[in-house]
C-alpha positions in Angstrom: -129.6 -24.9 -66.2 -127.6 -27.1 -64.7 -123.5 -27.3 -65.6 -121.2 -30.0 -64.4 -117.6 -28.7 -64.1 -114.5 -30.9 -64.1 -111.2 -28.9 -62.8 -108.1 -30.8 -61.3 -105.8 -28.5 -60.5 -105.2 -25.0 -58.8 -104.8 -22.6 -61.7 -108.0 -24.3 -63.2 -110.0 -23.6 -59.9 -109.1 -20.1 -60.0 -110.2 -19.6 -63.8 -113.2 -21.8 -63.3 -114.4 -19.9 -60.5 -114.0 -16.7 -62.6 -115.9 -18.4 -65.4 -118.6 -19.5 -62.9 -119.0 -15.8 -61.6 -119.4 -14.6 -65.2 -121.9 -17.3 -66.1 -123.8 -16.3 -62.8 -123.9 -12.6 -64.1 -125.4 -13.8 -67.4 -128.0 -16.3 -65.7 -128.7 -16.0 -61.9 -130.7 -19.1 -62.0 -127.8 -21.5 -63.1 -127.1 -24.5 -61.1 -123.3 -25.5 -60.9 -122.1 -29.0 -59.9 -119.1 -31.1 -60.4 -115.4 -31.2 -59.2 -113.0 -28.7 -58.7 -111.3 -26.6 -55.9 -112.3 -24.3 -53.1 -112.9 -21.2 -55.1 -115.2 -23.2 -57.6 -116.9 -24.9 -54.6 -117.6 -21.5 -52.7 -119.2 -20.1 -56.3 -120.9 -23.1 -56.9 -122.5 -22.8 -52.8 -123.8 -19.4 -53.5 -127.0 -18.4 -54.7 -127.8 -15.1 -56.6 -128.7 -13.5 -53.1 -125.5 -14.6 -51.4 -127.2 -17.4 -49.4 -125.2 -20.7 -49.3 -126.8 -23.8 -50.4 -126.8 -27.1 -48.6 -126.7 -29.8 -51.5 -123.0 -30.3 -51.4 -123.1 -31.5 -55.0 -119.9 -29.5 -55.9 -116.7 -31.4 -54.6 -113.2 -29.9 -53.8 -110.9 -32.9 -55.0 -108.0 -30.5 -55.8 -105.6 -31.9 -53.0 -105.8 -35.3 -54.3 -106.4 -34.7 -58.2 -103.4 -32.2 -58.6 -100.5 -34.7 -59.4 -97.3 -34.0 -61.3 -95.2 -36.4 -62.8 -95.5 -39.7 -64.2 -94.5 -41.6 -61.1 -97.4 -39.8 -59.1 -100.0 -40.5 -61.7 -99.1 -44.3 -62.0 -99.1 -44.5 -58.1 -102.5 -43.0 -57.7 -103.9 -45.0 -60.9 -106.6 -46.8 -58.7 -107.7 -43.2 -57.2 -108.0 -41.7 -60.6 -109.9 -45.1 -62.0 -112.4 -45.0 -59.0 -113.0 -41.0 -59.3 -113.4 -41.2 -63.3 -116.3 -43.8 -62.9 -117.9 -41.8 -60.2 -117.8 -38.8 -62.4 -119.5 -40.8 -64.9 -121.9 -41.9 -62.7 -122.8 -38.5 -61.5 -123.2 -36.8 -64.7 -125.5 -39.8 -65.9 -127.7 -39.2 -62.8 -127.6 -35.6 -62.7 -128.3 -35.0 -66.6 -126.5 -31.5 -66.8 -127.5 -29.2 -69.5 -123.7 -28.9 -70.2 -120.2 -30.7 -69.1 -117.5 -27.8 -68.9 -114.2 -29.6 -68.9 -111.1 -27.0 -67.7 -107.8 -28.0 -68.9 -106.6 -31.5 -67.1 -106.4 -33.4 -70.2 -105.1 -36.6 -68.7 -108.7 -37.0 -67.1 -110.7 -34.9 -69.1 -110.2 -36.2 -72.5 -111.0 -39.6 -71.3 -114.1 -38.2 -69.8 -115.3 -36.4 -72.9 -114.7 -39.6 -74.9 -116.7 -41.7 -72.5 -119.4 -38.9 -72.0 -120.1 -38.9 -75.8 -120.6 -42.6 -75.8 -122.9 -42.5 -72.7 -124.9 -39.6 -74.0 -124.6 -38.7 -77.4 -126.7 -35.4 -77.4 -125.1 -34.0 -74.3 -123.3 -30.7 -74.7 -119.5 -30.9 -74.0 -117.4 -27.9 -73.7 -113.8 -27.8 -73.0 -112.4 -24.4 -71.3 -108.5 -23.9 -71.7 -108.1 -26.1 -74.5 -105.8 -29.2 -73.8 -102.2 -28.5 -75.0 -102.5 -31.6 -77.3 -100.7 -29.6 -80.2 -97.6 -29.8 -77.9 -97.7 -33.5 -77.1 -100.0 -35.5 -79.5 -101.5 -33.6 -82.4 -103.4 -36.5 -83.7 -105.8 -36.3 -80.5 -107.0 -32.7 -82.1 -108.8 -34.7 -84.8 -110.2 -37.0 -82.5 -111.6 -34.2 -80.2 -113.7 -33.2 -83.1 -115.7 -36.4 -82.5 -116.7 -36.0 -78.7 -116.2 -32.2 -78.0 -118.7 -29.7 -79.2 -116.8 -26.5 -78.6 -113.2 -25.8 -77.6 -112.9 -22.3 -76.2 -109.0 -21.5 -76.8 -106.8 -19.1 -74.6 -104.1 -18.8 -77.3 -105.1 -17.4 -80.8 -103.0 -20.1 -82.6 -104.7 -22.9 -81.3 -108.1 -21.8 -83.0 -106.6 -22.7 -86.3 -105.1 -25.9 -85.2 -108.6 -27.0 -83.9 -110.5 -25.8 -86.8 -108.2 -27.6 -89.5 -109.1 -30.7 -87.6 -112.7 -30.3 -88.0 -113.4 -28.8 -84.3 -115.5 -25.9 -83.5 -113.3 -23.5 -81.6 -113.4 -20.0 -80.3 -110.7 -17.8 -78.7 -111.5 -16.1 -75.5 -108.4 -14.7 -74.4 -106.2 -15.7 -71.6 -108.3 -15.4 -68.1 -105.1 -14.7 -66.3 -104.9 -11.1 -68.0 -107.8 -10.0 -65.6 -106.1 -11.2 -62.7 -102.9 -9.5 -63.6 -104.2 -6.3 -64.5 -105.8 -6.1 -60.7 -102.2 -7.1 -59.3 -100.3 -3.9 -61.1 -98.6 -1.8 -58.5 -97.0 1.7 -58.6 -93.5 0.6 -58.0 -89.7 1.1 -59.3 -87.4 -1.9 -60.0 -84.6 -2.4 -57.6 -81.4 -3.0 -59.6 -80.2 -5.3 -56.8 -83.0 -7.3 -56.3 -83.4 -10.9 -58.1 -86.7 -13.0 -58.1 -87.0 -16.5 -57.6 -90.0 -18.5 -58.7 -89.8 -22.2 -57.9 -93.4 -23.1 -58.7 -96.5 -23.8 -56.9 -96.4 -27.5 -56.1 -94.3 -29.1 -53.5 -92.8 -31.6 -55.8 -91.3 -29.3 -58.3 -90.2 -26.9 -55.6 -88.2 -29.6 -53.9 -86.7 -30.3 -57.2 -86.1 -26.8 -58.6 -85.5 -24.7 -55.6 -82.3 -26.2 -54.4 -80.9 -25.0 -58.0 -82.0 -21.5 -57.4 -80.8 -21.4 -54.0 -77.1 -22.5 -55.3 -77.5 -20.0 -58.1 -78.0 -17.3 -55.7 -74.8 -18.0 -53.7 -72.8 -18.0 -56.8 -74.4 -14.8 -58.0 -73.9 -12.9 -54.6 -70.0 -14.1 -55.0 -69.9 -11.9 -58.0 -72.3 -9.1 -56.7 -72.4 -9.0 -53.1 -75.1 -6.0 -53.3 -77.7 -8.5 -54.7 -80.6 -9.6 -52.8 -83.1 -12.1 -53.5 -86.9 -12.6 -52.9 -88.5 -16.4 -53.0 -92.3 -16.3 -54.3 -94.0 -19.0 -52.2 -97.3 -20.2 -53.2 -98.6 -21.2 -49.8 -97.5 -21.0 -46.0 -96.8 -25.0 -46.4 -94.5 -24.4 -49.5 -92.8 -21.2 -47.4 -91.8 -23.8 -44.5 -90.6 -26.7 -47.2 -88.5 -23.6 -48.7 -86.9 -22.1 -45.3 -86.0 -25.6 -44.6 -83.9 -25.9 -47.8 -82.4 -22.6 -47.2 -81.0 -23.9 -43.9 -79.9 -20.6 -42.7 -80.9 -18.1 -40.1 -83.7 -16.0 -41.6 -83.4 -13.4 -39.1 -79.7 -13.2 -39.4 -79.8 -13.3 -43.5 -82.9 -12.0 -44.1 -81.5 -9.1 -46.2 -80.0 -11.3 -48.5 -82.7 -13.7 -49.1 -86.3 -13.1 -48.2 -89.4 -15.9 -48.6 -92.8 -14.0 -49.5 -95.8 -15.8 -49.6 -98.6 -14.9 -51.8 -96.6 -12.1 -53.4 -95.4 -13.4 -56.7 -96.9 -10.5 -58.6 -95.2 -7.7 -56.7 -91.7 -9.5 -56.6 -92.2 -9.8 -60.3 -92.6 -5.9 -60.6 -90.0 -5.0 -57.9 -87.2 -7.4 -59.3 -84.3 -6.4 -61.6 -84.2 -9.8 -63.1 -85.6 -13.4 -62.2 -85.3 -17.1 -62.3 -88.8 -18.8 -63.1 -89.9 -22.5 -63.3 -91.7 -23.3 -66.5 -95.5 -22.9 -66.2 -98.0 -20.0 -66.1 -95.6 -18.1 -64.0 -93.5 -17.4 -67.3 -96.4 -15.7 -69.2 -97.1 -13.7 -65.7 -93.3 -12.6 -65.9 -93.6 -11.5 -69.4 -96.8 -9.7 -68.7 -94.9 -7.6 -65.8 -91.8 -7.4 -68.2 -89.5 -9.0 -66.1 -86.6 -10.3 -67.7 -85.9 -13.8 -66.8 -84.4 -17.4 -67.1 -86.7 -20.1 -67.5 -85.8 -23.4 -65.7 -87.3 -26.9 -65.1 -86.5 -30.2 -63.4 -88.6 -33.3 -62.8 -87.7 -36.6 -62.1 -86.0 -38.5 -64.8 -88.7 -41.2 -65.8 -91.2 -38.2 -66.0 -88.4 -36.5 -68.3 -87.9 -39.3 -70.4 -91.4 -40.1 -71.0 -92.2 -36.5 -71.9 -89.2 -36.4 -74.5 -90.7 -39.4 -76.5 -94.2 -37.5 -76.7 -93.8 -33.7 -76.7 -93.0 -32.3 -80.4 -92.5 -28.3 -79.9 -89.4 -26.6 -80.0 -89.8 -25.0 -76.7 -91.3 -25.4 -73.3 -92.0 -22.1 -72.3 -95.1 -20.3 -73.5 -93.4 -17.0 -74.4 -91.0 -18.8 -76.5 -94.0 -20.8 -78.3 -96.2 -17.8 -78.8 -92.9 -15.8 -80.2 -91.9 -19.0 -82.3 -88.3 -18.6 -81.0 -86.4 -18.5 -78.0 -86.9 -14.9 -76.2 -86.3 -16.3 -72.6 -83.2 -18.8 -72.2 -84.6 -22.3 -71.5 -82.6 -24.4 -69.1 -84.1 -27.9 -68.7 -83.3 -31.0 -66.6 -79.5 -31.5 -66.5 -79.2 -28.2 -68.3 -80.6 -26.4 -65.2 -77.3 -26.0 -63.6 -76.2 -23.1 -61.3 -73.2 -22.3 -63.7 -75.5 -22.3 -66.6 -78.3 -20.1 -65.1 -75.8 -17.7 -63.9 -74.3 -17.2 -67.3 -77.8 -16.6 -68.9 -79.0 -14.2 -66.1 -76.0 -11.8 -65.9 -76.5 -10.3 -69.1 -80.2 -9.8 -68.1 -78.8 -8.1 -64.7 -75.7 -6.2 -66.2 -76.5 -5.5 -70.0 -79.2 -2.8 -70.8 -79.3 -3.9 -74.3 -80.0 -7.5 -73.7 -82.6 -6.3 -70.9 -84.2 -3.9 -73.4 -84.4 -6.4 -76.2 -86.2 -8.9 -74.0 -88.9 -6.5 -72.8 -89.4 -5.5 -76.5 -90.1 -9.1 -77.3 -92.4 -9.4 -74.5 -94.4 -6.2 -75.9 -95.3 -8.5 -78.9 -95.9 -11.5 -77.0 -98.4 -10.1 -74.2 -101.2 -8.7 -76.5 -101.4 -12.3 -78.1 -103.2 -13.4 -74.6 -106.2 -10.8 -75.5 -107.5 -8.4 -73.3 -109.5 -8.3 -70.1 -112.9 -10.3 -70.4 -111.9 -13.9 -71.2 -114.2 -15.4 -68.5 -117.0 -13.1 -69.6 -116.6 -14.5 -73.4 -116.2 -18.1 -72.5 -119.5 -17.7 -70.3 -121.4 -16.2 -73.2 -120.2 -18.7 -75.5 -121.2 -21.4 -73.1 -124.9 -19.9 -72.8 -125.3 -19.8 -76.4 -123.9 -23.5 -76.8 -126.5 -24.6 -74.7 -129.1 -22.6 -75.9 -128.3 -23.9 -79.4 -129.6 -27.5 -78.0 -132.7 -26.1 -76.8 
């Protein structure tokens, strides 16, 4: 059997690779083609005996496809239009047994609609269901017409999709497996604050300067505080170093930049400041009291305000249906506001314990380990049902 995948972001590449590994365990003869990142490409190129195939039918396009913000999408409109038609052509020629779309709704929802018109009998499966419930619930009902099965990572999504006529299944959040593997035996440092500015260069440039000023203000109040910054890559670490603008060797005790150590920092820190995204769920998983912040270009923010119809931006708050974690978005994300929200989490034991108590209720909603395996079994069954 052949499965065509489409993933357009780094996190989707991680989850897609885990899913492909689980699929191959169930059926060692599966062939994977499509578009994703380096991890998915690597899995696609390996046979069951570890030999690398040379067919080159899995493209690593993450570098170009992973964009953030309205302006960046508009600027690359020509590129995405070209890739959209190329993807349709590839699927038409390869005739896969199923197409698995992973998150990336701006591209993948349009692709699913076009695929249904192109080949009505082709199995279309959506993994990591698009969060259309946040910005356009009307699209949930439309999805029922061009997606055969939606694999959800949050339990409340299943009811929303089923009510709209879609077939949906809760498989759990795939990051739970990874986070369990990243647990370490450590104690929290009362004087350590973790800073998590995001994984994309554009968002780091917007968010980290505010975090840095916040760190300066916090240290004025408490000179014993130290800060560790989680950098997702060496390139982002260099950009952060330029923004810091001080001698790391001289002031390294006050602020250190760590590459690829986000999970460890979350477990060592006493409190944190976290950019909105999957890192907020990771922080909740590790029971790190934190403040959520986010800043984007103003055109992107204003456009989002017109379509987003949820009360909260952070997934911990959405899952709890209340503000467990303070959210400071756009113009509200000022150093002074962050300090005022973070101070109680550093100094007040009752405030800290209450937030951790709320996390204890939120995290089980993400499911247990085995999300990738559950999703893989559902995909195999769905393909089998068409045989």
